[in-house]
C-alpha positions in Angstrom: 0.1 0.0 0.1 1.7 3.4 -1.0 -1.1 5.4 0.6 -2.9 4.8 3.9 -6.1 6.6 4.6 -7.6 4.9 7.2 -11.3 4.7 8.2 -12.8 3.2 11.1 -16.5 2.3 10.8 -19.3 0.2 12.9 -20.4 -2.8 11.0 -22.6 -5.9 11.8 -20.8 -9.1 13.3 -21.5 -11.1 10.3 -20.2 -8.8 7.8 -17.9 -10.8 5.3 -15.0 -8.3 5.8 -15.2 -9.1 9.7 -15.8 -12.8 9.1 -12.3 -12.8 7.0 -10.7 -11.1 9.4 -11.6 -13.1 12.2 -10.6 -16.2 10.2 -7.2 -14.8 10.2 -7.0 -13.8 13.7 -7.8 -17.3 14.5 -5.4 -18.9 12.4 -2.9 -16.3 13.9 -4.0 -17.4 17.2 -3.8 -21.1 16.4 0.0 -20.7 15.4 0.8 -18.9 18.7 -0.8 -21.1 20.8 -0.7 -24.7 19.3 -1.6 -26.5 22.2 -4.3 -24.5 23.5 -7.6 -24.2 21.0 -8.9 -20.9 19.9 -12.5 -20.5 21.3 -13.3 -17.9 18.6 -16.8 -17.0 19.1 -17.6 -18.7 21.9 -18.3 -16.3 24.2 -19.7 -13.7 21.4 -22.7 -11.8 23.3 -25.6 -10.6 21.0 -25.2 -7.0 21.7 -21.4 -7.2 20.5 -20.5 -4.0 18.2 -17.8 -4.7 15.8 -15.6 -2.0 14.3 -13.8 -2.4 10.8 -10.7 -0.7 9.9 -10.2 -0.1 6.1 -6.9 1.7 4.4 -8.0 2.8 1.1 -10.9 0.6 0.9 -9.3 -2.6 1.9 -10.0 -4.0 5.2 -7.0 -4.2 7.3 -8.1 -4.6 11.0 -11.0 -4.9 13.6 -12.2 -5.2 17.0 -15.5 -5.2 19.2 -17.2 -3.8 22.0 -19.1 -6.0 24.1 -21.0 -5.6 27.3 -20.7 -7.6 30.5 -23.8 -9.1 31.9 -25.8 -6.7 34.3 -25.4 -5.1 36.9 -21.9 -4.9 35.5 -21.4 -1.5 33.7 -17.9 -2.6 32.1 -17.3 -3.4 28.6 -15.0 -6.2 27.2 -12.6 -5.6 24.3 -12.8 -8.7 21.7 -11.6 -9.8 18.5 -8.5 -7.0 17.9 -6.7 -8.0 14.9 -4.4 -6.1 12.4 -3.6 -7.6 9.2 0.1 -8.2 8.7 0.6 -5.8 5.9 -0.9 -3.0 8.1 1.1 -3.2 11.1 3.2 -0.6 12.5 1.2 2.2 11.1 -1.0 2.8 14.5 -4.2 0.8 13.3 -4.3 -1.0 16.5 -4.1 2.2 18.4 -6.7 4.0 16.3 -8.9 0.7 16.4 -8.7 0.7 20.4 -9.4 4.5 21.0 -12.5 4.3 18.7 -13.5 1.2 20.8 -13.1 3.1 24.0 -15.4 5.9 22.6 -17.8 3.7 21.3 -17.8 1.7 24.9 -18.4 5.0 26.8 -21.0 6.4 24.3 -22.8 3.2 25.6 -22.4 4.3 29.1 -19.7 1.8 30.1 -17.4 3.1 32.7 -14.8 0.7 32.4 -13.0 -1.3 29.3 -11.7 -5.1 30.4 -9.8 -7.4 27.8 -7.8 -10.8 27.8 -4.6 -11.3 25.9 -2.0 -13.8 26.5 1.8 -14.0 27.2 2.8 -14.9 23.7 1.5 -11.5 22.3 4.1 -9.0 24.0 2.8 -6.4 21.0 -0.6 -6.6 22.2 0.6 -6.3 25.9 2.7 -3.2 25.0 -0.1 -1.5 23.3 -2.7 -2.1 26.3 -0.3 -0.8 28.7 0.5 2.2 26.9 -2.7 2.9 26.5 -3.3 3.0 30.4 -4.9 -0.5 31.1 -3.6 -2.2 34.1 -3.4 -5.9 34.9 -6.2 -7.3 36.9 -7.0 -10.6 38.1 -8.1 -13.1 35.4 -11.9 -12.9 34.9 -14.4 -15.9 33.7 -13.7 -17.8 31.3 -10.1 -16.9 31.7 -9.6 -17.6 35.3 -8.0 -20.9 35.3 -6.2 -20.2 32.1 -2.4 -19.8 33.0 -1.2 -18.2 29.6 -3.9 -15.4 30.1 -3.2 -12.0 30.9 -6.7 -9.8 31.8 -6.3 -5.8 32.0 -8.9 -3.1 32.5 -9.1 0.9 32.1 -11.6 3.1 33.5 -13.7 5.1 30.9 -14.6 8.6 32.2 -18.0 9.8 31.4 -17.3 13.5 31.8 -19.8 16.0 32.8 -20.7 18.5 30.1 -19.2 21.8 30.2 -21.1 25.3 29.4 -19.2 25.5 26.2 -21.2 22.3 25.4 -24.7 23.6 26.1 -25.6 24.5 22.3 -24.7 20.7 21.1 -26.7 19.6 24.4 -29.5 21.7 23.8 -29.8 20.6 20.0 -29.3 17.0 21.1 -32.0 17.1 23.6 -34.7 19.1 21.2 -33.8 16.2 18.9 -34.9 13.4 21.5 -38.2 15.3 22.2 -36.8 16.8 25.4 -37.2 20.3 26.7 -33.6 22.2 26.7 -34.8 24.7 29.3 -32.5 25.6 32.1 -29.7 23.1 30.3 -26.6 23.9 32.7 -28.3 26.5 35.1 -26.6 27.1 38.2 -27.0 24.0 40.2 -27.4 21.7 37.3 -24.9 19.3 35.9 -24.9 17.1 32.6 -23.2 14.0 31.5 -23.0 13.8 27.7 -21.4 10.8 26.0 -20.5 10.8 22.3 -19.0 8.5 19.9 -17.8 8.9 16.0 -21.8 9.8 15.0 -21.8 12.7 17.5 -23.7 13.0 20.9 -25.1 9.6 22.3 -26.5 9.7 25.8 -27.3 12.3 28.1 -28.4 12.8 31.7 -28.7 15.8 34.0 -28.7 16.0 37.7 -30.1 19.0 40.0 -29.2 18.8 43.7 -30.7 20.2 47.1 -29.3 19.2 50.3 -29.2 15.3 50.3 -31.6 14.9 47.3 -31.2 14.8 43.6 -33.3 15.3 40.7 -32.6 13.4 37.6 -33.8 14.9 34.3 -33.3 14.7 30.5 -32.2 11.3 30.2 -32.0 10.9 26.5 -30.5 8.3 24.1 -29.9 8.4 20.3 -32.5 6.3 18.8 -29.6 3.8 17.1 -28.5 3.1 20.5 -31.5 2.3 22.5 -32.0 -1.1 23.9 -28.5 -1.8 24.4 -28.3 -0.4 28.5 -26.7 2.8 27.5 -29.2 4.9 29.5 -29.4 2.5 32.2 -25.7 2.3 32.6 -25.4 6.3 32.5 -28.0 6.6 34.8 -26.4 4.1 37.3 -23.3 5.9 37.1 -24.9 9.4 37.7 -26.6 7.9 41.0 -23.1 6.4 41.9 -21.7 9.9 41.7 -24.5 11.3 43.6 -24.2 9.1 46.4 -20.5 9.5 46.6 -21.2 13.1 47.3 -23.6 12.1 50.1 -26.7 12.3 48.1 -29.0 10.0 49.8 -32.5 10.2 47.6 -33.0 10.7 43.9 -36.2 11.7 42.4 -37.3 12.0 38.6 -40.4 13.2 36.8 -41.7 11.1 34.1 -45.2 10.2 32.7 -44.5 8.0 30.2 -41.3 5.7 31.1 -42.5 4.4 34.8 -41.4 0.7 33.6 -37.8 1.9 32.8 -37.6 3.6 36.3 -39.0 0.7 38.0 -36.5 -1.6 36.4 -34.0 0.9 37.8 -35.4 0.7 41.5 -37.8 3.6 41.4 -40.9 3.6 43.1 -43.9 6.0 42.4 -44.4 8.7 45.0 -46.5 11.9 45.2 -45.5 14.8 43.2 -45.8 16.9 46.2 -43.1 15.2 48.0 -40.8 15.5 45.4 -41.7 19.2 44.8 -41.1 19.9 48.3 -37.7 18.4 49.0 -36.4 19.8 45.8 -38.1 23.2 45.9 -35.3 25.2 44.5 -34.4 23.0 42.0 -34.5 24.7 38.4 -36.8 22.2 36.8 -39.2 22.3 39.9 -39.3 26.0 39.7 -40.0 25.9 36.2 -42.7 23.4 36.6 -44.4 25.8 39.3 -44.2 28.7 37.3 -45.9 26.8 34.3 -48.4 24.7 36.3 -46.8 21.8 34.9 -46.4 19.9 38.3 -50.5 18.9 38.0 -49.6 16.9 35.0 -46.4 15.0 36.2 -45.7 11.8 37.8 -42.8 11.2 40.5 -40.6 8.4 41.0 -38.0 8.0 44.1 -35.2 5.6 44.9 -33.0 5.6 47.8 -29.2 5.6 47.0 -27.9 3.4 49.6 -27.6 1.1 46.7 -25.7 3.5 44.7 -22.5 4.2 46.9 -19.1 5.1 45.5 -17.9 1.1 45.9 -20.7 0.5 43.5 -18.2 2.1 40.8 -15.6 0.2 39.0 -12.3 0.0 41.4 -10.4 2.1 39.0 -13.0 4.6 37.9 -12.1 7.0 40.2 -8.8 7.8 38.3 -8.1 9.0 34.8 -5.9 7.4 32.4 -5.2 8.5 28.4 -4.0 6.6 25.5 -0.4 7.3 24.9 1.9 7.0 21.6 0.5 4.9 18.9 1.3 1.1 18.9 0.2 -1.8 17.1 -0.4 -5.3 17.7 -0.8 -8.3 15.2 -3.7 -10.4 17.4 -5.4 -10.2 20.5 -7.4 -13.0 22.0 -10.9 -13.1 23.0 
């Protein structure tokens, strides 16, 4: 290849280009570990998301992001592979960075992965990108050659500079953008290559918090992104001595019940959060009479429910490549 215009896109797990690369990956792993059969797709989850790297239209690499079972909020990096002719050009580093953005856009707060001792290039890639060793997790706990790593994925709060983007996103999802980033309000906004992905807001008064404007881009609905972001927001609120969370919702009661909320009188929420921007606006407009309120105690959202490393910040370092990664 004389030129190297790299493009990374999301594709289906059964895309023929992905299937060819996975066959090459399995052949590579078989050569490295002849005494340990490659499990290939044995642990593939239906919600896996594949990323395909193409150089000048030619498939040269892939990886995938797979959620751990609920209530775990981490994602797992799977099926990382770069074709031999494309190695040494930073393809793996770019795939890894895009996988992390994809996982964060789904509300995952940590990325985990498994590789093995005969892949020093892979281990170098991950450690340079901020991954730290962790105990082997299932199904690798009894595999002596396996090495597992993890990295926190911060879900940053939106800044005042993001207000225009946040306003447009909430409006596009049919939610009111009024009072976005008003004093006393904090928002989280995740993004991927397609733009804003999931948003959630939080208003606070004393030990009570009010969730608002939970929004998910249509193509991400049904993958648990909203649930994971809400759990992250509630865990942060609990870590800052929040004791009770409320939300106003007239059409998504089933969703809130699945997250442990229970219906309460609107007057209760309005009283304990009387100075919250959303409550003040509802009072001014008379909208409280048409609302439904939900409550959840935050004892089950303490800071220790966050992934152990999620309190730190780690960033990717210099580009590096890897020929293959197990999993």
